[in-house]
C-alpha positions in Angstrom: 93.1 139.9 43.8 92.3 137.8 40.8 89.2 136.4 42.5 88.0 139.9 43.1 88.6 140.9 39.5 86.9 137.8 38.1 83.9 138.5 40.3 83.8 142.2 39.5 84.2 142.0 35.8 82.8 138.5 35.2 80.1 137.4 37.6 78.6 140.7 38.6 77.7 142.0 35.1 76.2 138.6 34.3 74.2 138.7 37.6 72.8 142.1 36.5 71.6 140.6 33.2 70.1 137.6 35.0 68.2 139.9 37.4 66.5 141.4 34.4 65.1 138.0 33.5 62.8 138.2 36.5 60.9 141.0 34.8 61.2 139.7 31.2 61.7 136.4 29.5 65.2 134.9 29.4 67.0 135.7 26.1 67.5 133.0 23.5 71.2 132.6 24.4 70.5 132.3 28.2 72.3 128.9 28.3 75.5 130.5 26.9 75.2 133.3 29.5 74.8 130.8 32.3 77.8 128.8 31.0 79.9 131.9 31.0 78.8 132.6 34.6 79.7 129.1 35.6 83.1 129.4 33.9 83.8 132.7 35.8 82.7 131.0 39.0 85.0 128.1 38.5 87.9 130.4 37.7 87.1 132.5 40.8 86.9 129.4 43.0 90.2 128.0 41.6 92.1 131.3 42.1 90.7 131.6 45.7 91.7 128.0 46.4 95.2 128.5 44.9 95.7 131.7 47.0 94.6 129.9 50.2 96.9 127.0 49.4 99.8 129.3 48.8 99.1 131.1 52.1 99.0 127.8 54.0 102.3 126.7 52.3 104.1 129.9 53.1 102.8 129.8 56.7 104.0 126.3 57.2 107.3 127.0 55.5 107.9 130.1 57.7 107.0 128.3 60.9 109.4 125.5 60.0 112.2 128.1 59.8 112.8 127.9 56.0 111.9 131.5 55.6 113.5 134.1 57.8 111.3 136.8 59.2 112.1 140.4 58.3 115.3 141.5 59.9 115.0 144.5 62.2 118.3 145.7 60.6 116.7 146.5 57.3 116.4 150.3 56.7 112.6 150.3 56.6 112.5 148.9 60.1 115.2 151.1 61.7 114.2 154.4 60.2 113.0 157.0 62.8 110.0 157.7 60.6 108.9 154.1 60.7 109.5 152.7 64.2 108.9 149.0 64.9 105.4 148.2 66.0 106.7 146.9 69.4 108.4 150.3 70.0 105.1 152.1 69.2 103.1 149.8 71.5 105.6 150.2 74.3 105.5 154.0 74.1 101.7 154.0 74.0 101.6 151.7 77.1 104.0 153.8 79.0 102.2 157.1 78.2 98.9 155.5 79.0 100.2 154.2 82.3 101.7 157.6 83.2 98.4 159.3 82.4 96.5 156.8 84.6 99.0 157.3 87.4 98.8 161.1 87.2 95.0 160.9 87.2 95.0 158.7 90.3 97.3 161.0 92.1 95.1 164.0 91.2 92.0 162.1 92.4 93.7 161.3 95.7 94.7 164.9 96.2 91.2 166.1 95.4 89.5 163.5 97.5 87.7 161.8 94.6 86.6 158.3 95.2 86.6 155.7 92.4 
């Protein structure tokens, strides 16, 4: 998120100013503008690298068993309004299978060839 914010409010406005230089001459303080852009770019790269490193560390930690996955007994996972993804997939597969079976039976009765 921080990388996005740095890009949106740091690099992008400076990029807009730099694009204007193609039509006009660079301003007298262009070196300072480029230095600010490089500073924003370095901060953006550092935050993206930190986020990636954190993601890798958490993934490795979870795969080693140090972090327990969400327990199905938590209220958010057992609520009838929020069924588990596996239950939703299972229901979708069974309804899809029953639809296909009904369609095949209808096709056989009507003599349709597939």
